N, C-alpha and C positions, 0 to 999 in steps of 0.2 A: 179952397175947401169944398165949395159947392161943385166945382168942376170935377174934383176927385170923386165925390159922392155920385154925381151924374154918370161918370164913366163906369164906376163900380156897379151902379144900378143897371146900366146897359149891358155890362158883362154878365151880370146875374140873370137878366131876362133872356139873353142870348143862350146862356147855358141851359136854362129851363126849357126854352123852345127846342133846343137841340135834343134834350132828354125826352121831351114830349113826342118828338118825331121818331126817336130811336126806339121807344118802347113798342109802338105798334109794329115797327119793322121786325123787332125781335120776336114778337108774338106771332107774326106771320111767316116765321122762318120756314115752317113746313105748311104747305097749302092744305086747307080743309081738314085739319086734324080732328079726329073723333075717337071716343073710347066707349067701350060697352062690354057687356057680359051676355053671351048667348047660352041657352040651356039645351043640351042634347038629351032627348027623352030616351029611356030604355037603352042606355049605352052598355054594350057588351064588351067586357074586357077579354083579353086572350085567355084568362083563367076560366072563363065561362060565367063569372060573376056579372050580374046586371045591375047597373046603377040607374035608378029611375030618373034622376035629375042631375046630370053632370054639367057643371058650370064651366064655361070656356071664356076667359077674358081675352080681350083683343084691343088693339089700337089700329086705326087706319089713317092714311093720309091721301088726299087727292079725291078726284071725282070717280065714283064707281063705274062710270061709263068709259073710262080710260082703260088701257091694257093693264092687267093685274100682275103684280109682283108680290110673291110671298117671301117674307124674311123670317128665318128661324133662329132663335137665340141659343146660347150655350147653357150648360147645367148651372142651376141656381140663378140664372138670369131671368128676365121677363121680356116680353115684346117691347115694352116701353124703354127698356135699358138700351136697345139698339138705336135710340135717337140721340145718343151722346155725340159730341162734336167730332170725335175721331172716326166714327162709323156713319151715323146718319148725316152729320154735317158735311161729310165728304161725298155723300151719295144723293140725299133727298132734297137738299136745299136748292134754291133757284139757281139754274145754270149748271147744276151737277148732273152726272150721268143718268141718275134715276130721279130727276126733278119731279117732285110730288105734284106739280101743276100739270104734268104730262102723263104720269102713271098713277095707278091706284095701288098704293102700298099697303100691304096687310101684315101686321105684326102680332101674331097670337101669343098668349101665355100658354106654355105647355102644361099638361096635367101636372099638378103638384107644386105650382109656383104662381105668384101674382094673384090675380083674381079668379083663377081657375080652381076647381075643386082640389083639395089636398087633405092629408091626414090631420093637420092642425085645425081644420074646420070643426072637428069634434070626434071623428071616429078613431083618431090616433092610429095605433097599430092594427086596427080592424079595417082600415081602408084597403080596398083591393090592391093587390100587388101589380102595379102597371109596368109596362115596358115601352120601348120606343115605337113598336107597332101600334100600341094603344094610343100613343101621342099623335102619331100620323093619322090614325083613323079619326081622332077628335078634331084635328085640324081640317081634314077633308070634309067632315060633316059641317064644321063651322062655315067653310067656304061655300059648299054646295047648297046646304039647307038654310044656313043662317044668313049668309051674305049674298047668295044667289050668283056666285062666280062660276061661270061655265068653263072657263079656260084660263090658264096662267101663261103669261109671256115668259116668266122666269121665276125660278126658286133660288134663293141664296140662303145657305145655312152655315153657321159657324160652330165648330166643335161638336157638341151634341146636335146642334141644328144641321151640321154637315152630315153626320151619320143618318139623321132623319131624312135628309135630302136624297141619299142613296135609296132609302126605302120608298120614298115618294115615287122615284123613277121606276122602281120595280113594281110597286103595288098599283100605280095609276099611270101607266106609260103613255097614254094619249092625252093626259091632262095639261101638259106643259110643253113649251117649245124648247126651253133651255134650263139647265141645272148648273149651279155652281156650289158644289160641296167643298167646304174649306176646313182646314185643320182636322182632317179625318182620313181614314183609310178603309176601303171597302172589303174588310176581312173580319172574321169573327173577333169579338172582344177577347183579348188574349195577352200573354206575355207580361211585361212590366206594367203596361197600361192597366190590366185588370188586377195584377198583384197589388199595385198601389191603391186602387179603388177598394179592393177587399180589405186591405189593412185599415183604411180610414173607417170603413164600415164596422169591422170587428172591434176597433178601439172604442167605439161608442157602445156596441152591443155588450161588450164585456165589462163596461163600467157599471158598478152596482147602482149608481144613481139613475141609470136609464130605466131600470125596473120594468123590463119588457114593454116599454113605451108608456108606462103609467107613472111617469115622474111628476113630482110636485114642483121642482125647479129644474131649469135647463141643465143637463149634465155638462160640466166644464170640458169633458173630453171632446165635445163637438168643436170648440174653439181650437183646441190643440190639433185635432185631426185636420180641420179645415186649413189652419195656418201651415201645418207641415206639408200637406198635399200641394197647396198653391205655390209655396216657395220651392218645393222639390220637383215639381213637374211643370213649371211655367217660368218665364222670365228670360231664358236664353243664357248659355254659358258665357259668351263674350260680354253680354250686357251685365250679368251679375258680377263678373270679374272687374268690369269697369266701375260698377257702383260699390263693390265691396272688395277692394284690393288688399284688405287685411281683415283679421278676425274682429277687430274693434268696430269697423264699419259694418261688417256683417251682423254683429251683435245689435247694433243700432236698428238695423232693418227688422230683425226678429222682434226686438222689444216694441218697435212701433207697430208691428203687425198685431202683437198680443194686446196692445193698448186699445185697439179698435173695439168698440162694443159688439157683443154677440147679437146679431140681428136675425138669426135663423133658428127655427124650431128643430129640435133633434129628430123627431120622426120625419118631418119634411126632408131634412138633410139626408137621412138614411134612404128614404124612398128615391130621392133624386139620383143619388149615386148608384144605388143598386139596380135601378131601372135599365142600366146599360149591360147587365150581365149576360143576356141572351142575344145581344146584337150580333147578327150574322147575315149580311146581305148577299145571300146566294141568288143565283139566276140573274146575274148582271146582264145577260144577253137579252133580257126582256126590255131593257131601257131603250126607248126610241128617241128621246130628246137629245139634243146636242149637249155635251158635258164639258165644262171647264173646271178641272180640279185645281184648287189653289191651296198649296201647303207651304210651309216655311222650312228651310234646310236645317234649322236648329230646333224644330218641334220635338220636345221631350216625350210627348205621348204618342207621336206617330213618326218614329225614327226612320230616316231615309235609308239607313244601313240594312233594314230588313229586305229591301229589294223586291217588295211585293206589288208596288203600284203598277209598274210596267205590264206584267202579265195579266193583272186584273183589268186594266184599261183596254187591253186587246180584245176583251170579250164584248166591248161596246162599240157600236158602229161608228159613232162620231164622238170621240173623247180625246182630250189632251190635258197635260199637266203643266201648270205654271208654278215653278218652285222659286220662292223668294229667297235670295241669297242671305246667308247668315252674316251678321255684323254686330258691332257693339251698340248699334242703334235699333236692331230688331229685338224681339222679346220672346223668342221660343214659341211655345204653344200660343202665346198671346199675340203674336205678330199679326195674324190675319184680322184681328179685331180692329186694327188701324187700316182703314181703306186706302190711305195714301200709297201703300205699297203695291196695290193691285188694281186700282180703279181704271188705270189706262188699259189693262188687259180686259176689263169688263166692257169698256167702250168698243174695243175691237171684236170681242165675242158677240156683242149684241148685233153687230152688223152682219154676222154670219147666220143668224137665226132665221129660218124660213117662216113665212106667214102661214097660219093655219086658220 
């Protein structure tokens, strides 16, 4: 009996020691992680409106003396959301292509989300109507004025962040060595992509509960619009067919989606999706950085069948496309959010970047 207790005690102590060592390792998964909010004074929106104190939230990894890499998130996301295992774990952890002990990783919150200024802070529908150019300007001011970053080795943007990456290359052509816009197309917001965005916007605006932004309770149309759009324009045809081979399985997916609690403010939701309406990256010829476009063949929002990517990339001196093949393992527009599909291409691309 004594021997059993002694053995059990040793096992317990070993387990606790193992846990004690595991916790610091997990905490140090990303080197020198820091979070903050910087305030841009007298920020001028594209509408001409001036915001005296615009907050811009951000997360950084690594030493500011290292080469800087800017990471831009998608609509409704935040900078911190890019630290998930499928993206950040594949890129920023020790030994990965953008190891945070070797690079200075900057992950800002776009205007309208996270710790950045947004309608739900108090102004509601009186908040300035921002667009992607405003977001890029806020990011640029954060880097140059707030963090003192003089040059970027690389910008990676996914979905909305991908569209903003195109604007970065046009608006600040000498500021970065390389650009990787993902899940995006350098053309005007148009076609089904905008039709669907307009539909989710109108479904909220036409809901009497929205009350021109002065609602007392969150309109339920937000959850319906959000669920409909995400299921309808994300996930991949083959993947959805695999997960929902019949209507009963599809019903389960829909019911599970509706069961998730509503976590987004209606005005914030509208502003985030409507901010893409005037996206139109003209003057691609101004881009000086090397460009690696990463899209997926089953992207519902950026369909390959449009045939527009090739002609657009010919306008850029150094640009190429890596198209992730579709399968039942990819997830349509969401494919690029999983870095395992493309981080090998990132490694090869980084080797081609000239030093400036």
